Legacy VTK file of the C-alpha trace (Angstrom):
# vtk DataFile Version 3.0
C-alpha trace
ASCII
DATASET POLYDATA
POINTS 89 float
113.018 36.343 50.486
113.020 36.395 46.650
114.413 39.344 44.724
111.467 41.548 43.777
112.571 41.774 40.112
112.723 37.967 39.866
109.091 37.830 40.958
107.530 40.823 39.212
109.308 40.976 35.848
108.102 37.501 34.775
104.637 38.325 36.139
104.460 41.521 34.095
105.796 39.854 30.957
103.260 37.035 31.286
100.238 39.266 31.856
100.691 42.291 29.595
98.122 42.862 26.922
98.844 43.799 23.301
99.368 47.468 24.162
102.068 46.567 26.722
100.095 47.224 29.921
98.535 44.904 32.490
95.921 45.384 35.196
97.567 44.997 38.626
94.982 42.399 39.658
96.141 40.094 36.842
99.788 40.613 37.770
98.917 39.905 41.416
97.082 36.708 40.529
100.126 35.518 38.574
102.413 36.285 41.525
100.144 34.467 44.007
99.905 31.411 41.744
103.650 31.227 41.063
105.066 32.537 44.359
102.481 31.721 47.052
104.807 32.803 49.860
105.320 36.277 48.343
104.230 38.991 50.777
104.642 42.720 50.157
105.041 43.245 53.908
108.456 41.557 53.664
109.499 44.545 51.524
108.050 47.185 53.875
104.679 47.730 52.173
101.266 46.851 53.537
99.782 46.380 50.052
101.179 44.904 46.837
100.022 47.928 44.806
102.038 50.283 46.975
105.119 48.097 46.516
104.708 47.935 42.730
104.195 51.700 42.499
107.480 52.311 44.318
109.627 50.280 41.909
111.891 52.054 39.406
111.447 49.371 36.762
107.637 49.569 36.767
105.540 52.312 35.195
102.014 52.960 36.485
99.312 54.871 34.632
95.669 55.562 35.305
93.172 54.312 32.729
89.657 55.702 32.711
87.007 53.009 32.684
83.595 53.157 30.995
82.057 54.425 34.221
84.518 57.345 34.375
86.564 55.975 37.260
90.343 55.700 37.007
92.085 52.334 37.398
95.848 51.756 37.549
97.643 49.707 34.912
101.296 48.661 35.026
104.089 48.075 32.537
107.826 47.484 32.559
109.985 50.512 31.931
112.259 50.172 28.914
115.541 49.807 30.826
114.667 46.369 32.251
116.572 43.726 30.247
116.263 45.870 27.100
112.595 44.907 26.863
109.317 46.689 27.264
106.361 44.532 28.082
107.785 41.464 26.399
108.780 43.037 23.085
112.462 42.951 22.207
113.900 46.234 20.979
LINES 1 90
89 0 1 2 3 4 5 6 7 8 9 10 11 12 13 14 15 16 17 18 19 20 21 22 23 24 25 26 27 28 29 30 31 32 33 34 35 36 37 38 39 40 41 42 43 44 45 46 47 48 49 50 51 52 53 54 55 56 57 58 59 60 61 62 63 64 65 66 67 68 69 70 71 72 73 74 75 76 77 78 79 80 81 82 83 84 85 86 87 88
């Protein structure tokens, strides 16, 4: 079973947008394409979003869409490798 940071940190860095946040669906697509055997159930979570939301190195925020509904977006917290969303400090 791969270390969760080894799977998700590259996925977040590869999918963040200019403002440093990524939609979870884009991160998930990256993970599936690069780690097809990855399964959140191996880490005790029935859904990938629940797993990501539980991680200390990931920040989750709600973004209001044009229709008024809230959608989660994710970003790396600053303490991971001295980087935040792919920008060196």
